[in-house]
Each structure stands twice: as C-alpha cells, then as structure tokens.
N, C-alpha and C positions, 0 to 999 in steps of 0.2 A: 504494500500500500504506500503510495507516494506521500511524502510529508509536505504540507503546505508551508510556504515561507512567506512571511509578510515582508514586502519590499521595503517598508519603512524601518524594519529592524536590521537590515543589512548595514554593517559598519565598515568604514574605510579609514585607514590611518592617514593623517595629514600633519603638516607642520603648522604650528600656530605661534605667533609671537605675542607675548603678553608682558606687561610691566612686571618687573621682578618683585616689587613690593606687593602688588595685587596677587601674584601667584603665591608668594610666601604666606600671605594672610589666608588665602583660600585653603592652602594645604594645612595650615595651623588649625583652621576651623573644620577640617575634614570634609570640605566641599568637593563633590565629584565634578571636576572641571569639565570633563567631556560632556557629561549629562547637562550641566548648566549651559555650556556653549551651544550644544545641539538644540536645547529647548529655546534659548534666546534667538538663535538663528532661524528656527522654524517660525517663530512669532514675527520676527523682523521680515522674513520673506512673505508671510501672509499679509502683513500691513503694506508692504511695498507693492504687492500684486493688487491689493485693494486700491491704493493710491493711484497706480497706473491705470486701472480700469476706470476709475472716476475721471481721471484726466482725459483718457481716450474717449469717453462717452459724455463729457461735460456738455457738449453742444446739444446732444439729443435730450439729455436730462433737462437742460434749460428750456428747450423748445416744448417739452412735455409739461413742465411746470408752468410755462406761460400759457399754454392751452388750457390747463386746468384752472389757472387764475382767471382767464377770460370766459371760459365756457362751463366751468364747474367739472365735477367728477363724472366720468362716463357712468351711465345707469344710476346716477344719483337720485333721480326721481322715484325709483323703485326701492330705495334703501328704507328699511324699517327701523333702524336704530339711530 
C-alpha cells in the first residue's frame, strides 16, 4: 500500500543568514529556528500573494464598488434581512 506524502511536509536544507545576537537568544530560549522561519515565511508569502492580487485587481474592484455605490447591490430588492 503506497504511503501518502503531504507536499507541505517535505523539507529542504538551505543556508540562512541571521544576526548573531538574535540567533544566540533564540537558541538560549530553545526556539526551533527552522519551524519559526518556515511559519513566518508561509504567512509572509500568503500576505504578499494577497497584496499582489488586490493590486492586480484594484481596477475591477473599484469599478464594482462604484457600480454598487450608484446602483445598489444586485438583487437587493429581494433581500429579506
């Protein structure tokens, strides 16, 4: 029976340059540097993708908002709440 592998769980070695004082404090506090860096980078990537999507679609969002401003929400007349 094949074993399913989660692509997100695959790890790869990389070189990372950190400030020596930050690295020393993290080690002193027992912080898993790889885990923290991975988590932070995932969140940073998510935010960057969101920022880029908004920038890429800003014209369409502005046009839709202007339409809603002038004409109201679509199907608003049938809204019961």
